[in-house]
KEKE-3310 file (N, C-alpha, C; in steps of 0.2 Angstrom, whole numbers, plus 5000, padded with zeros to 4 digits):
npx = (4988:5004:5009:5022:5030:5041:5046:5052:5057:5059:5068:5059:5047:5041:5035:5038:5033:5041:5038:5039:5051:5048:5045:5032:5023:5016:5004:5009:5019:5011:4998:4999:5002:4990:4982:4986:4998:5014:5030:5045:5059:5072:5082:5094:5099:5112:5114:5120:5130:5120:5108:5095:5094:5087:5076:5075:5061:5055:5039:5026:5010:4997)
npy = (5140:5133:5117:5108:5092:5081:5065:5048:5034:5017:5003:4993:4999:5005:5019:5035:5050:5066:5077:5091:5087:5074:5057:5050:5036:5031:5026:5024:5029:5029:5032:5045:5051:5049:5057:5070:5075:5079:5074:5084:5084:5072:5063:5051:5038:5028:5011:5006:4998:4987:4993:4996:5002:5019:5033:5050:5061:5076:5082:5091:5100:5108)
npz = (5130:5131:5137:5145:5147:5154:5151:5156:5147:5148:5142:5141:5139:5149:5158:5165:5172:5175:5187:5196:5202:5206:5202:5192:5189:5173:5161:5148:5133:5121:5126:5130:5118:5112:5120:5115:5117:5111:5105:5107:5109:5111:5122:5123:5135:5137:5140:5157:5168:5177:5174:5163:5146:5143:5138:5138:5136:5130:5130:5122:5125:5117)
capx = (4994:5007:5011:5027:5031:5047:5045:5057:5054:5064:5069:5053:5041:5038:5035:5037:5033:5044:5035:5041:5056:5045:5043:5025:5022:5011:5002:5014:5019:5005:4992:5001:5001:4983:4980:4987:5005:5019:5037:5049:5066:5073:5089:5095:5104:5115:5114:5125:5130:5114:5102:5093:5094:5081:5077:5071:5058:5051:5033:5022:5003:4995)
capy = (5140:5127:5114:5104:5087:5077:5058:5044:5028:5012:4998:4988:5003:5008:5026:5039:5058:5069:5083:5094:5083:5067:5052:5047:5030:5033:5020:5023:5034:5029:5035:5052:5054:5049:5063:5076:5076:5078:5075:5089:5082:5066:5062:5044:5037:5022:5006:5006:4992:4986:4997:4996:5009:5023:5039:5056:5064:5082:5083:5098:5099:5114)
capz = (5133:5130:5143:5144:5151:5153:5153:5155:5145:5148:5136:5141:5137:5155:5157:5171:5171:5180:5189:5202:5205:5208:5196:5193:5183:5168:5157:5142:5128:5116:5129:5130:5111:5110:5124:5112:5119:5105:5106:5105:5110:5114:5124:5125:5140:5136:5146:5161:5172:5182:5172:5156:5142:5143:5135:5141:5130:5131:5127:5122:5123:5115)
cpx = (4997:5009:5017:5028:5037:5045:5051:5054:5060:5064:5063:5047:5038:5039:5034:5037:5037:5041:5037:5046:5054:5044:5036:5024:5016:5010:5007:5014:5013:4999:4993:5000:4994:4979:4982:4994:5009:5026:5041:5056:5067:5081:5090:5100:5106:5114:5120:5125:5124:5108:5101:5093:5087:5082:5072:5068:5054:5045:5030:5015:5001:4988)
cpy = (5133:5124:5109:5098:5083:5070:5054:5037:5023:5007:4994:4992:5006:5015:5030:5046:5061:5076:5085:5090:5076:5063:5049:5042:5032:5026:5019:5028:5034:5033:5042:5055:5054:5055:5070:5078:5075:5079:5081:5088:5076:5066:5055:5043:5029:5017:5006:5000:4992:4990:4996:5002:5012:5029:5044:5060:5070:5082:5089:5096:5106:5115)
cpz = (5132:5137:5141:5149:5149:5155:5152:5153:5145:5142:5136:5140:5143:5155:5163:5169:5176:5181:5196:5206:5207:5201:5197:5187:5179:5164:5151:5137:5123:5119:5129:5123:5110:5114:5121:5114:5112:5107:5103:5104:5113:5116:5127:5130:5138:5142:5150:5165:5177:5180:5165:5152:5143:5139:5138:5135:5133:5127:5127:5121:5122:5118)
residu = (MET:LYS:GLU:PHE:LEU:TYR:VAL:ILE:ILE:ASP:PHE:TYR:GLY:LYS:CYS:TRP:ALA:ILE:ARG:GLU:GLY:GLU:ALA:GLU:ARG:LEU:PRO:GLY:LEU:PRO:SER:LEU:LEU:ASN:ALA:GLY:TRP:ARG:PRO:LEU:ARG:GLU:THR:PRO:PHE:PRO:GLN:SER:GLU:GLY:SER:ASP:PRO:CYS:ILE:LEU:ILE:LEU:LEU:GLU:GLN:VAL)
# end
């Protein structure tokens, strides 16, 4: 059965998982990729005043 996970990664490489409306800090994208997660889709968010650019990534694990 496939599992899906949304993560947000900021400009500095900090990574958060979004689960049930809550953000949980994760070690980083490389650790997720090593654990078998694969990116399906990316949505970039441009830098706005007072925040760094970040990207939303949908990951899949089979």
